[in-house]
N, C-alpha and C positions, 0 to 999 in steps of 0.2 A: 555463564554468559557475560559475567562482569569483568572478565580478564582482559588485559590489553590486546591479546591476540584475537579474541572474539570480537572486541570492539573494532579492531582494524579490519578484520574480515567482513564484518557487517557493513562497514563504510564502503569498502570496495564493492560489495554486492549492490549497495544502494546506487552508487555511481554507475555501475555496469547496467543496472536495470533502467536507470534514467536514459542512458545512451541507447540501449537496445530497444527501448520503447519507441524511439524515433525512427528506427530503421523500417524500410518498406516491407521487408520480409517477416517482420514480427507479426505473429498472429494476433487477432483481436483479443481483447481482455476477456471477452465472453466465450471464447473457444476453450475446449478442455485444458490445453496446455497453460493458457493464461489463468484460468480459474485455479488449476492445481498450484501454480506458483504463488498466487495470492493466498490460497488456503494454507500453504506451508508457512508463508510469512506471517499470516495471522495466528497460526498455531504457535509459532516461536514467540511472538509478542505476548500472546495470552499466557504462555508458560512462564515467561520472564516476569511479567507483572504479578502473576499468582504467587510465584516463588518469593518474590520480593515482599509481598504482603502476608506471607505465611498461609496462603490459601491452597486449595487443591490444585496441583499443577495440571492434572487431567481435566478438571472442570475449566481451568483457564485456557487450555488448548482447545477444548470444544467451543467455548465462547469466542475465542479469537478466530477460529476457523469459520464459524457461522457468521461472525461480523464481517470477515473478509469477503465471503461469498455474497452476502446480502449487499454490502456496500459496492461490490464490483458491478452488480446489475443496477442498483439504484443510481450510482454515479454515471454509468453508461447511458441510461435512459434520460437522466436529468441533463447531461451534457448534450445529447442529441436534440432534446426539446428546446434547450436554450439556443442552440445553433439554428434551429428552424425558425423559432419565433423572433430572434434578434438579428437573424441573417448574418451570423458571424461564422467565418470559416473554421473548420475543425482544428487545423494546426494552431490557430490563434487561441481557441478555447483550450487546447492542450497545454499551451504555454501558460495560460492563466491558471489552469488547474494545477500544474506543476508548481507554480509560484505560491499558490495558496497552501498546498501540501507542505512545501519546504518551510514556509513561514510558520505554519502550525506546528511542524515538528521542532523547529528551533524554539518556539515559545514553550512547548511542552518539555523540551530538554532542559530549559533554564529553570522551570518550576519544579522539576523532579529532584 
């Protein structure tokens, strides 16, 4: 996964997900297709981190999958509650969420 072709492919997939997530036909993240995509992404991340650290890839995949599923629902309900309590429209919250995730990813990438 550390080859240039993998890196390029993952970047394309990230941009595609960011765009597709904004389309009106995209199912909710808590629907089976959304959960499956996030679980697969979490599994790949867990495998990559485990392999880089010399840990069990299978365990890393399981932890990554679990973390993706739990965070999918936790973030969904958190965003919904923030929107209700702060009276912020969902698209604005979505833009804020994307910005926070992008900034966090850039910070993590620089420290790795």
